[in-house]
DONUVEX-170508 format. One record per residue: residue in three letters; x, y, z of N, C-alpha, C, O, CB in turn. Coordinates in steps of 0.2 Angstrom, whole numbers, plus 5000, padded with zeros to 4 digits. Glycine has a CB too. Layout:
REM DONUVEX-170508
ALAXYZXYZXYZXYZXYZ ...
REM end
This chain:
REM DONUVEX-170508
MET483051625099482451645095482151575092481551565093482551695090 LYS482551545089482351485085482051425090481651395089482851455080 ARG482451425096482251375101481551395103481151345104482751375106 THR481451455105480751475107480251465102479651445104480751555109 LEU480351475096479851465090479751385090479151365089480151495084 ALA480251345090480151275090479751255096479351205094480851235090 ILE479851275102479451255107478651275106478251245108479651285114 THR478651335103477951365102477551315097477051305097477951435099 ILE477951295092477651255087477451185090476951155088478151235081 LEU477951155094477751095098477151105102476651055101478351075102 LEU477051155105476351165109475751175104475251145106476451235113 LEU475851205099475351215094475151145091474551125090475551265088 ALA475651105090475551035087475150995091474750955089476251005085 THR475251005098474850965102474150985104473750955107475250955109 THR474051055102473351085103473051105097472551145097473451135108 ALA473351085091473051115085472351105083472051135079473551095079 ARG472051045086471351035085470951085087470351095084471150965089 LEU471151125091470751185094470651235088470151275088470951215100 PHE471151245083471151295079470951275072471051305067471851325078 ALA470651215071470551185064469951225061469551255065470251115065 PHE469951235055469451275051468851235049468651245043469751315046 ASP468551195053468051155050467451155055467051105056468251085049 ILE467351215058466751225063466151205060465651175064466751295066 PHE465951225054465351215051465351155046464851145043465051275048 ALA465851125046465951065041465751005044465850995050466651065037 GLU465550955040465450885043466150855044466550845040465050845038 GLU466250835050466850805052467050735050466550695051466950815060 GLU467550725048467850655046468250635052468550665056468250655039 GLU468250565052468750535057469450555056469750535051468550455057 PRO469750585061470450605060470950545060470750485063470650655065 LYS471550545057472050495057472550515063472850565063472350485050 ARG472650465067473150475073473650425073473550365072472750475080 THR474250445073474850395074475250415079475550475080475250395067 PHE475450365084475850385090476250325091476050265091475450395096 TYR476950335091477350275092478050295096478250355095477450235086 LEU478250255099478950255102479450215099479250155097478950245110 GLN480050235098480550195094481150195098481350245101480650225087 GLN481450135099482150125102482550095097482450035094482050085109 GLU483150115097483750085093484350085097484650125099483850135086 THR484550015097485150005101485649975096485549925093485049955107 SER486350005096486749985091487449975094487650005099486750025085 LEU487949945090488649945092489049955086488949915081488849875095 ASN489450015086489750025080490550015081490850045085489650105078 VAL490849975077491549955077491949985072491749975066491649875078 TYR492450025073492850055068493450015066493649975070493050125070 ARG493750035061494349995058494950005063495349955064494550025052 ASP494950055067495550065072495350025078495650035084495650135073 LYS494849985078494549945084494249985089494149955095495149905087 SER494150045088493750085093493050065093492750045087493850155093 VAL492650065098491950045098491550105101491650135105491849985103 ASP490950115097490550165098489850145100489450135095490550225093 PRO489550135106488950105107488450165106488550225107488850085114 GLY487750145104487250195103486550175106486450115105487250215096 VAL486250215109485550205112485150265110485250325113485550195119 LEU484650255105484250315103483550295105483250245104484350325095 LEU483150345108482450345109482050395105482250455105482350355117 GLY481550375102481150425098480450425100480150375102481250405091 LEU480150485099479450485100479150525094479350575092479250525106 SER478550495091478250525085477550525086477250475088478450485079 VAL477250585085476550595085476350635079476550685077476350645091 ASP475850605075475550625069474850625069474550575070475850585063 TYR474550685068473750695069473550735062473850785061473550735075 GLU473050705059472850735052472150725052471850665053473250695047 ASP471850775049471150775047471050815040471550825037470650795052 GLU470450825038470450855031470650925031470750955025469750855029 THR470750965036470951035036471651045039471951095037470451075040 PHE471950995042472651015045473050945047472650895047472651065051 ARG473650955048474050905050474650925054474950975053474350865044 ALA474750895060475250915065475650855066475450795067474950935072 ILE476350865065476850815066477350835071477650895071477250795059 THR477450795076478050805081478450745082478150685083477650825088 THR479050755080479550695081480150715084480550765082479750665074 VAL480350685090480950705094481350645095481050585095480650745101 ARG481950655097482450605098482850615104483150675104482850585091 PHE483050565108483450575113484050525113483950465112483050555120 ASP484650555113485250515112485450495119485750545123485850545108 ALA485450435122485550415129486350415130486550425136485350355130 MET486750415125487450415126487750485127488250495131487850375120 THR487450535123487650595124487250645128487350705130487750635117 ASN486650615130486150645135485950715131485850765134486450665141 THR485750705125485450765121484750745118484650695116485950785115 LEU484350795118483650795115483650835109483850895110483150815121 SER483450815104483450855097482750845094482450785095483950825093 ALA482550895091481850895087482050875080482350905076481550965087 GLU481750815078481850795071481350825066481450845060481750725071 HIS480750835069480150865065479650895069479350865073479850815060 LEU479550965068478950995072478651045067478851095065479251035078 SER478051025065477751065059476951055060476651015063477951035053 ILE476651105057475951115056475751125049476051175046475551165061 SER475351085046475051105039474351115039473951075042475251045034 LEU474151165035473451185035473251175027473551195023473351255037 TYR472651145026472351135020471751175019471251165023472251055019 TRP471751205013471051235011471051245003471551265000470951305014 GLY470551225000470451224993471051184990471151124992470551294990 LYS471451214986472051184982472651214985473251204982471951194975 GLN472651234991473251264994473451225001473051195004473151334996 THR474151215002474351185008474851235011475351255008474651115007 LEU474751255017475251305021475551265026475251235031474851365023 ALA476251255026476651215031477151265034477451305031476951155028 ALA477251255041477651295045477951255050477651215053477351365048 GLY478651265051478951225057479651215056480051235052478551165058 TRP479951165060480551145060480651085056480351025059480851135068 MET480851085050480751025046481251035040481651075039480051025043 THR481150985035481550985029481050995023480450975024481950915028 HIS481251015018480851025012481251005006481651045003480551105011 PRO481150945003481550924997481350954990480750964989481550854997 TRP481850974987481850984980482250934976482750904978482051064978 GLY482050924969482450884965482050824963481550804966483050864969 SER482350794957481950734954482350674955482050614954481850754947 ALA482950674957483350614957483350574964483050604968484150624955 SER483550514964483550474970484150474974484150474980483250404968 LEU484750464970485350454973485750514976486050514981485850414969 SER485650574973485950634974485550694971485150684967486750634972 HIS485750754973485450814970485950864969486450874973484850834975 VAL485750914965486150974964485651034965485951094966486450974957 VAL485051024965484551084966484151074973483751114974484051084960 ASP484351024977483951024983484351064988484751034992483950944985 VAL484251124988484651174992484351204998484651245002484851234987 LEU483751185000483451215006483651195012483651235017482651205005 ASN483951135013484251115019484951095018485151055014483851055022 ALA485451115023486151095022486251025025485750995029486551145026 GLN486750995024486950925026487250925033487550975035487350895021 ASP487150875036487450855043487950805042487850745041486950835048 LEU488650825042489150785040489550775047490150755047489650815035 SER489250785053489650775059489750705061490150685065489250805064 LYS489350655057489450585059489550545053489450485052488950555063 GLY489850575047489950545041489350545036488950585037490150475043 ILE489450495032488950495026488550425027488750375028489250495019 ILE487850435026487450375027486950375020487050415016486950375033 ASP486650315019486250305013485550335013485050295011486250235011 ASP485450385017484750415017484850495017485050525021484450395024 LEU484650525011484750595010484350635015484650685017484650615003 GLU483750615016483350655021483650655028483650705031482650635020 ALA483850595030484150595037484750635038484950645043484250515038 MET485150645032485750685033485650765033486150805033486250665027 LYS485050785032484850855032484850885039484550855043484250865028 GLN485050955039484950995045484151015045483951045040485451055045 ARG483851005050483151025051483151105052483651125055482750995056 GLU482751145048482751215049482051245050481551205048483051245043 LEU482051305052481351335053481151365046481551405043481351395058 MET480651345043480451375037479651375036479251345040480751335031 LEU479451405031478751415029478651405022479051425018478451485031 SER478151355020478051345013477351345012476851335016478351275012 LEU477151375006476451375003476451344996476851364992476251455003 THR476051294995476051254989475351264986474851244990476251184990 THR475251284980474651284977474651234971475051234967474551354974 TYR474051194970474051144966473451164960472951184962473851074969 TRP473651144954473151144949473151074946473351034948473351204943 ASP472751074940472651004937473250964936473350904938472251004931 ARG473751004932474350964930474951014932475551004929474350954923 SER474951054937475451094939475451114946474851104949475551154934 SER475951144949475951164956476451214956476951224953476051104961 LEU476351264961476851314963477051304970476551304975476551384961 ASP477651304972477951294979478351354981478851364978478351224979 VAL478151394986478551444988478751434995478351415000478051514988 VAL479451444996479751435003480051495005480451525002480251375002 LEU480051505012480351565015480751535021480451495025479851615017 LYS481351565022481751545028482051605032482351645029482351495025 PRO481851615038482151665042482751645045482851635051481651685048 GLY483351655041483951635043484051565040483651535037484051635050 PHE484651535042484851465039485351435044485651465048485051465032 LEU485351365043485951325047486451305042486251275037485651265050 PRO487051315043487551295038487751225039487451185043488251335040 THR488151195035488351125035488651115042489051145044488851105029 SER488351055045488651035051489250995051489250945048488150995055 LEU489851025053490550995053490850985060490651025064490951035048 GLU491250935060491650935066492250965066492550965060491750855068 SER492550995071493151035070493750985073494351005072493151095074 THR493550935077494050895080493750815079493150805078494250905087 GLY494250775081494050705081494050665074494250695069493350695083 ARG493750605073493750565067493450595061493550585056493550505069 TRP492850635063492450665057492650735056492250775052491750665059 SER493250765058493450835056493550845049493950795046494050855061 LEU493350895046493450915039493750985039493751015033492850915035 ILE494051005044494351075044495051075040495451025041494451095051 PRO495151115035495751115031496351115035496351145041495751175026 ALA496851085033497551085037497751155039498051165044498051045033 GLN497651205034497851275035497451305041497751355044497751315029 PHE496951275043496551305048496451265054496051275059495851325046 ALA496851215055496751165060496851195067496551175072497251105059 SER497351245068497451275074497251345074497551385078498251265076 VAL496751365070496551435070495951445074495551395075496351455062 THR495951505077495351525081494851555076494951605074495551575087 LEU494251515076493751535071493151575075492951555080493451475067 HIS492951635072492451665074491851655070491851685064492551745075 GLU491351615072490751595068490251655066490151695071490451535071 GLU490151655060489651705058488951685060488751635060489651715050 GLU488551735063487851725065487451715059487351755054487551785069 THR487051655058486651635053485951635054485551635050486951575049 GLU485751625060485051615062484751685064484451695070485051565068 SER484751725059484451795061484051815054484151785049484951845063 LEU483651865055483251885049483651925044483451925038482751935051 GLU484251945046484751965041484951915036485151935030485351995045 LYS484951855038485051805033484451765030484451705028485551745037 PHE483951805029483351785026483451755019483851785015482851845026 GLY483151705017483151675011482451645009482051635013483651615011 GLY482451635002481751605000481851584992482251614989481251655001 GLY481351554990481351534983480651504981480151494985481851484982 ALA480651474975480051454972480151394967480651394964479551504969 ARG479751344967479751294962479051284958478551274961479951224965 TYR479051294951478451284947478551214944479051204940478351344943 ARG478051174945478151104942477551094937476951114938478151054947 ILE477751064931477251044926477250964925477750944924477351084919 GLN476650934926476650864925476250844919475750874918476350834932 SER476550794916476150764910476250694910476650664914476350794903 SER475950654905476050584905476750564902476950514904475550554900 ALA477150614899477850594897478350624901478850594902477850624890 ILE478250674905478850704908478550754914478050784913479250754904 ASP478850754920478750804925479350854925479950834925478750764932 LEU479150914924479650964924479651024929479051044931479651004917 GLY480151044932480151094937480651144936481251134934480251054944 LEU480451204937480851264936480951294943480451304947480551324931 LEU481551314945481751334952482051394952482451414948482051274955 TYR481951434957482351494959482451494967481951484970481951554956 PHE483051514969483151514976483651574977484151574973483451454979 ASN483551614982484051664984484151654992483751664996483751734983 GLY484851634993484951615000485751615001486151654997484651555002 TYR485951575005486651575007486951505006486651455007486751595014 TRP487651505003487951445003488051405009488351445014488651454999 PRO487951345010487951315017488651305020488751305026487651245017 GLN489151295015489851295017490151365018489951415015490351255012 SER490551375024490751435025491451455022491851415020490951445033 GLY491551515020492151545018492551575024492251575029492051595012 TYR493051615022493451645028493651715026493851725020494151595029 THR493651755031493851825030494251845036494251815041493251865028 ASN494551905036494851935041495351895044495451885050494351965047 ILE495751855040496251815042496851845045497151895042496451765036 THR497051825051497651855054498251805054498151745055497451875061 PHE498851835054499451785054499951805060499951865062499851805047 ASN500251755062500751765067501451765063501651715060500751705072 PRO501851815063502451825059502951775061503451755057502651895058 SER502951755067503451705069503251655074503051665080504051745073 PRO503051595071503151575064502651605060502051625063503251495064 PHE502751605054502251625049501651575048501651535044502551645042 ALA501151595052500551545052499951585053499951635057500651485057 ILE499351555051498651585052498551575060498551515062498151555048 THR498251625063498051615070497351635071497051605076498451665074 GLY496951665067496251685068495951695061496251715056496251735072 ALA495251685061494851705055494151705057493951675062495051655049 ASP493751745053493051745053492751705048492951705042492751825053 THR492251665049491851635044491351675041491051725044491551565047 VAL491251665035490751705031490451665026490751615023491151765027 HIS489751675024489351635020489151675014488951735014488751605023 THR489251645008489151675002488451675000488051624999489551644996 ARG488151734998487451744996487451724988487951744985487151804997 TYR486951684986486951664979486251664977485751664981487351604978 GLN486151654970485451644967485551584963486051574959485251704963 LEU485051534964485051474960484451484955483951494957484951414964 ILE484651474949484151464943484251394941484751374937484251524937 GLY483751354942483851284941483251244937482751274936483951244947 LEU483351184935482851144932482951074934483451054936483051144924 GLU482351044935482350974937481850934932481350964930482150964944 SER481950874931481450834926481550764928482050744930481550854919 SER480950724926480950654927480550624921479950654920480750624934 SER480750574918480350544912480350474913480850434915480650564905 LEU479750444912479650364913479650334906479350354901478950354916 PHE480050274906480050234900479950164902480450124903480750244896 GLY479350144903479150084906479450074913479250114917479450024902 PRO479950024915480150014921480750064923481050064928480449944922 PHE480950104917481550154918481350224919480750244917481950144912 THR481750254923481650324925482250364923482750354926481350344932 LEU482150424919482750464918482650534922482150564920482850474910 ALA483050544926483050604930483650654929484150634928482950594938 LEU483450714928483950764926483850824931483350844932483850794919 GLU484450854933484450914937485050954935485550934933484550894945 GLY484951024935485451064933485351134935484751154936485551064926 GLY485851174936485751244938486351284938486851264938485451244945 PHE486251354938486751404938486751434945486151464947486651454932 PHE487251434949487351464955487651534954488251534953487651424960 LEU487251584954487551654953487751684960487351704964487051704950 SER488451694961488751714967488651784968488651824963489451684968 GLU488651814974488751884975489451914973489451974971488551904982 ASP489851864973490551884971490551864963490951814961491151844975 THR490251904959490151894952490851884948490851844943489751944949 ASP491351924950491951924946492451874949493051874947492251994945 GLY492251844955492751794958493351834961493851794962492951744953 SER493351894963493851934966493951924973494551934976493852004964 ASP493451904977493551894984493751824986493351774985492851914988 PRO494351814989494551744991494151704996494151644997495251744992 GLY493751745000493351715005492651695003492251665007493351765011 LEU492451714997491751694995491851644989492251644985491451764993 TYR491351604989491251554983491051584977490651634977490851494985 ASN491351564971491251594965490651564962490351514964491851584960 SER490351594956489751564953489951494950490551484948489551614947 LYS489451454949489651394946489051364942488451374944489951344951 TRP489151314938488651274935488651204938489251174940488751264927 ALA488051174939488051104942487551064939487051094936487851114950 TYR487651004938487250964934487250884936487750864939487450964926 LEU486650854935486650784937486150744932485650774930486350774944 ALA486350684930485850634926485850574930486350544932486150634919 GLU485250544930485150484934484750434930484150454928484950494941 LEU484850374929484450324926484350264931484850234934484850294919 SER483650254932483550204937483050154934482650164929483250234944 TYR483050094937482550034935482250014941482549994946483049984931 THR481549994941481149964946480849904943480449914938480750024949 HIS480949854946480549794944479849784948479849784954480949724946 SER479349784944478649794947478449744951478149754956478149804941 ALA478649674950478449624954478849614960478549604966478549554950 SER479549624960479949614966480049674970480249674976480549584964 GLY480049734966480149804969480949814969481149864972479949804976 THR481349774966482049784966482149854962481949864957482349724962 PHE482649884965482849954962483549954961483949944965482650014968 LEU483749984955484449994952484450064950484050084946484649934947 ALA485050094951485150164949485850174948486250154951484750214953 VAL486050224943486650244942486650324940486150344936487050204936 ALA487050364943487050434942487750464940488250434943486650464948 TYR487650514936488350554935488150624938487650654936488550554928 GLN488650654942488550724945489150764944489750734944488350714952 GLY489150824942489750864941489550944942488950964943489950854934 HIS490150984942490051054942490651084939491151054939489951074950 TYR490551144937491151184935491151254938490651294937491151184927 VAL491651274941491751344944491951394939492451384936492151334950 LEU491651454939491851504934492451544938492451554944491251554933 ASN492851574934493351624936493751584942493951614947493051684939 PHE493951524940494251484946494951514947495351534943494351414943 PRO495051524954495651564956496351514956496251454955495551594963 SER496851554957497551514958497851514965498251474966498051544953 SER497551554969497851564976497651504980497051484980497551624979 PRO498051474983497951414987497451424993497251384996498551374989 MET497451494995497051515001496351534999495951545003497351565005 ASP496151534993495451544990495051484992495251424992495451554983 VAL494351504994493951444997493751404991493651344992493351485000 ASP493751424985493551384979494151334978493951274976493451424973 VAL494751354979495351304979495351254985495451194984495951344979 LEU495151284991495151234997494551184996494651124999495051275003 ALA494051204993493451154992493551114986493051064985492851194992 SER494051124982494051084975494451014976494751004982494451124970 TYR494450974971494850914971495450924967495350934961494350854968 GLY496050924970496650934966496751004963497051004958496650884961 GLY496351054966496451124963496151124956496351164952497151134962 LYS495651094954495351094948494651134948494351124953495251024945 ALA494451164943493851204943493251154942492651184943493851254937 TYR493351094940492851054939492850994943493350974946492851034931 ALA492250954944492250894948491750844944491250864942492050904955 ASN491950784944491450734941491450674946491950644948491750704934 THR490850654947490650594952490150544949489650564946490450624959 ILE490350484950489850434948489550394954489950374959490250384943 ILE488950384954488550354960488150294957487850304952488150404964 ALA488150244961487750184959487450154966487750154971488150134955 ALA486850124965486450094971486050044968485750034963486150144975 ALA485849994973485449934972485049924978485349924984485749874969 GLU484449904978484049884984483549834982483249834977483649944987 SER483449784986483049724985482749694991483149704996483349674980 LYS482249654991481949624997481949544995481749524990481249654999 PHE481949505001481949435000481549405006481349445011482749405000 PHE481449345006481149305011480449335013480349355018481549295017 ARG480049345007479349375008479449445011479049465015478949335013 GLU479949485009480049555011480249565018480249615021479449595009 LYS480449505021480749515028481449545028481649575033480649445032 LEU481849525023482549545023482549595017482449585011482949485021 ALA482849655019482949715014483649725014484049735019482549775016 CYS483949725008484649735007484749795002484449804998485049675004 ARG485249835004485449895001486249905000486549885004485149955004 VAL486449924994487149934993487249994989486850004984487449874990 ALA487650034990487750104986488550114986488950094991487350154989 GLY488750154981489450174980489550234976489150254972489850114977 THR490050274978490250334975490950334973491350314977490050394980 TYR491050364967491750364965491850444962491550464958491950314959 GLN492350474966492550544964493150544959493650524961492650594970 VAL493050564953493550554948494250584949494750554949493250574941 GLU494150654950494750694951495150674957495850674957494550764951 SER494850654962495250634968495350564969495750534974494950664975 THR495050524965495050444965494750424972494950364974495750414964 GLY494350464975494050444981493450404980493050414975493850504985 TYR493350354985492750314984492350304991492650314996492950244981 LEU491750284991491350274997490950214995490550214990490950334999 MET490850165000490450104999490050095005490250105011490850044998 LEU489350085004488850085009488450015008488350005002488450145010 ALA488349975013487949915012487549905019487849925024488449855011 SER486949885018486549865024486049815023485849795017486149935026 ALA485849775028485349725028484949735034485249735040485749655028 THR484349735033483849735039483349675038483049665033483449805038 TYR483249645044482849585044482249595049482449615055483249525046 ALA481649585047481049595052480949535056480749485053480449615047 LEU481149545062480949485067480249485069480049435071481449495073 GLY479849535068479149545069478849605067479249645064479049535077 ASP478249615068477949675066478249745069478249795066477249675067 ASN478549735075478749795079479549785081479749825085478349805085 LEU479849735078480549725080480949705073480749665070480649675085 SER481549735073481949715067482749725069482849765074481849765061 CYS483149685066483849695067484249715061483949705055484149625070 PHE484749745061485149775056485849765056486149765061484949845055 LEU486149765050486849765050487049815044486849815039487149695048 LYS487549865046487749915041488549915041488849905046487449985043 THR488749925035489549935035489649995030489250005025489849875032 THR490250035031490450085027491150085026491550075031490250155031 TRP491350095020492050105018492250165015491850185010492250045013 TYR492750205017492950265014493650255012494050205014492950325019 GLY493950285006494550275004494750314998494250344995494750205003 SER495350304995495550334989496050294985496450264989495750414989 ILE495950284979496450244975497150274975497650244976496250234968 GLU497250344975497850374975497750424982497250444983497950414969 PRO498350434985498350484991498250554989498650594991498950474995 LYS497650574987497450644985496950664990496550624993497150644978 GLU496950734992496550754997495850754995495650784989496850824999 SER495450734999494650734998494350715004494650685009494450684992 ILE493750715005493350695010493450615011493450595017492550715010 TYR493450585006493550515006494250485009494350445013493450474999 HIS494750525007495450515009495550535017495850495021495950545005 THR495250585019495250615025494950565030495150555036494850685026 TRP494350535028494050485032494250415031493850365033493250495031 ASP494750405028494950335026495050285032494850225031495650335023 ALA495150315038495250265044494550255047494550225053495650295049 ASN493950285045493350285048492850225045492250225046492950345047 ASP493150175042492750115040492450085046492850085051493250065036 SER491850065045491550045051491049985050490849975044491150095055 LEU490849945055490349895055489849905061490049915066490649825055 GLN489249915059488749925064488149875064487949855059488349995063 ILE488049845070487449805071487049825077487249865081487749735074 GLY486349815076485949845081485249815080485049775076485849915080 LEU484749835085484049815085483649875085483849925088483949775091 LYS483049875082482649935082481949905084481649855081482649965075 ALA481549945088480949915090480449975090480650035092480949885097 TRP479849965089479250015089478749995094478649935095478950025082 PHE478450045098477950025103477350075101476850065105478250035110 
REM end
């Protein structure tokens, strides 16, 4: 169903000029953007394995005063797969914007991480990168935004959802050890039965931007139910995946203090398993984040540090409960520190970025660094490196991916 809708949106995006609502209006010159992109890279891992990459991209962006159509597709020549990165149509009238398509829709006020940006799940099938939007799963959704002088209301509807993308085998697998050899029956999530939606009301002033959020949908990570055992040997042989419906009541804000910005995010995730009695469903929890960033106006240098945490209510003691499986060291709480810096050199031809994450309970860490040099207006080369690890051998995503340290070099061209 969703593939059919995505194709329909693509066709509409290429013919949308026929349906513009400006028949009797004086026509302005539309903005057209069309480009092809090619990225060739070589990724070398710590175990000396080599992963070549060839990506081809096509982007078409057409906009005038009444609508905008965006089509972005990508072809992976190594795996011979074609994927839609963005297929959407936006209509403008008065102070309203209606957008529909295969896309992402960001919520939150921070830069390094989010706790209330819940509309799109993450894609962890190839590790972690330093681009939050690029790590998101594109989904079919509809949004209506109404603007006033110093406020706005954003309403989003989703006919089904895509869960977090995880690998079950290979170097990026995150399947718990207890389920490594289990036959999993995946729950259907792309149906109207899994309908979700929410709204964000934002108030803007000279001192602070404040947003109030509500969302009713499904937890992107799966839980497990209908677990079957083999008595000899005593081991799990099968299970069904299940996703927890929850309600988010959240808050986001950002305040400017000269070159400094303070961003705050927080929310209460009310689970359908309100008393925490179902081991296959995630419990209710509090989540919170604070970020302080600095931007140098002359050079554009950006520095930021953030603290992120959560606390799970009615935390269980059973090692097979999904809250325990998803925790760090069997603790109801988690605390993470994130830092990043970005700057440009040589008349902005060289852009350097570095970021790091430290998870306190697991002592896990992640380091990302990249450098991009513009060889011309339409050609650049890049170097990226990633380190995963943990100070102590405790279970976490960082410890699991400890052998996945990598160095990537490549060229990117636009036509």
